[in-house]
Structures are given as C-alpha cells and as structure tokens.
N, C-alpha and C positions, 0 to 999 in steps of 0.2 A: 484496584484496577489491575485486570489481567491483561496479558498481551503475547502476541505470537509474532515470531519472524516467519515472513512469507517469501519463498525462494521461486524463482523460475528457472529451472533447471538448476544450476550451481550457483547463479547469482542472487544476492539478496535484493528482492523486489521492494520489500517495504515492510511495515508492520501494522497488524491488528490489533486494535485496542477495544477492551470491552469497558464502557464508562460506568460510573458508580449508579447511573440509571438503568444499566442492563441494555444499553444501545451499543453498536459498534461502530467504529470509525476507522478508515483505512489511511495510512500516509505513505506514498512511495518514498523510497530512500533517495536522498539527494544525489548520491553517485550514480544510482541507477536511471533517473531522470536524466542525468548527462549523457550516459554512454547509451542508453536505450530508448529514446525519446519515442520511438515508433512501436515498441514491444510491450502493448498494455496487457493486464492480465485477463479483461474481459472486455467487451464493446461497452459496456455501461460505465466503465471507469478507466478512461484516457489517461496517459501519463501525464501527470500534473504534481507540482509541488504542492497543492493545496490538499488538506484532508478532505475525506469523502465520508458522509454519513451513509453506512449501508444497512 
C-alpha cells in the first residue's frame, strides 16, 4: 500500500492511502482536526476523524 502525506500550507493535514484494490482513502491527521476544524481541503471532504473513500 502506498501513501502520501498531504500538507495545507506548512501543516500536515492528513494521509492519502492507495489500497491494494487500487482505490484511494484519505484520513485527516488528528492534530489537524483539533487545531483546524474549519479548514477543510475541499468542500466534499469536511474535516473529520473518519477516513474518506475518494
């Protein structure tokens, strides 16, 4: 499984994962969720502790 660290400006926003099936999931970093609950990356991915299939 490959993964990439995603940053918003200088802050780690979360991790993008490629699954073994070739799908992608994104999970916001827990510290990012606490510090920036209103600073979402896209309108379709509000800040949340849940993984999102994209």
